[in-house]
C-alpha positions in Angstrom: 0.1 0.0 -0.1 1.8 3.4 -0.7 2.1 5.8 1.8 -1.0 8.4 0.4 -3.2 4.8 1.0 -1.8 3.7 3.8 -2.5 7.6 4.9 -5.6 8.0 4.1 -7.1 4.1 5.6 -6.4 5.6 8.7 -7.5 9.0 8.9 -10.8 6.9 7.5 -10.6 4.8 10.4 -9.8 7.8 12.2 -13.0 9.3 11.7 -15.2 6.1 11.6 -14.5 5.8 15.8 -14.4 9.0 16.3 -18.2 9.4 14.9 -18.8 6.0 16.4 -19.2 7.8 19.8 -22.9 8.1 20.0 -24.0 5.3 17.9 -26.8 3.9 19.1 -26.2 0.4 20.0 -22.7 1.4 21.9 -19.0 2.6 20.7 -17.9 -1.1 22.5 -20.3 -2.3 19.1 -19.8 0.2 16.7 -15.3 -0.4 17.1 -15.8 -3.9 17.4 -18.1 -4.0 13.7 -15.1 -1.3 12.5 -12.3 -3.1 13.3 -13.7 -6.2 11.8 -14.0 -4.7 8.7 -10.7 -3.3 8.7 -8.9 -6.7 9.5 -10.8 -8.8 7.0 -9.9 -6.3 4.2 -6.0 -6.0 6.1 -4.5 -7.8 3.0 -6.0 -5.2 -0.1 -3.1 -4.5 -1.7 -4.7 -3.5 -5.0 -4.4 0.8 -5.3 -7.8 0.8 -7.4 -9.6 -2.0 -4.7 -8.3 0.4 -1.3 -9.8 3.8 -3.2 -13.2 1.2 -4.6 -12.9 0.9 -0.3 -12.1 4.7 1.4 -15.7 5.1 -1.0 -17.5 3.2 0.6 -16.1 4.6 3.4 -16.8 8.4 3.4 -20.2 7.1 2.7 -20.7 4.9 5.8 -19.6 8.1 7.8 -22.1 10.1 5.2 -24.9 7.5 6.6 -23.8 8.1 10.1 -24.0 11.7 10.3 -27.5 12.3 8.8 -28.5 8.4 11.5 -27.1 11.6 14.1 -28.8 14.1 12.2 -32.1 12.8 12.6 -31.7 11.3 16.7 -31.7 14.9 17.1 -33.9 16.6 15.4 -36.2 13.7 16.9 -35.0 14.4 20.0 -35.8 18.5 19.4 -39.6 17.2 18.4 -40.4 15.1 20.9 -39.6 18.1 23.5 -41.9 21.1 22.0 -45.7 20.1 21.7 -47.6 20.2 18.5 -48.8 23.8 19.5 -45.2 25.4 20.3 -44.6 24.2 16.1 -44.6 27.7 13.6 -47.5 26.5 10.9 -45.0 26.3 7.3 -46.2 28.9 4.6 -47.7 28.4 2.0 -46.3 29.7 -1.3 -48.2 31.5 -4.0 -47.1 30.2 -7.1 
């Protein structure tokens, strides 16, 4: 693995590890799954295949961020009753 790809894979692992702290099923569960996913692909040597796997990891990061955003949104929605919510503005087309 080239140095550039190696550093990219390490950066991806660290980012995922950081995002896994707030995972709904617990950080230990996420860490275990993350480690097993990376260990499964540790012998991949083809740079193109490594780039595909890194791209897949970036997709997982986006999905996790969306999951956390949705979780926060739902928590905020539960805190405020329906009567305090501002109705959406009607648009004239």
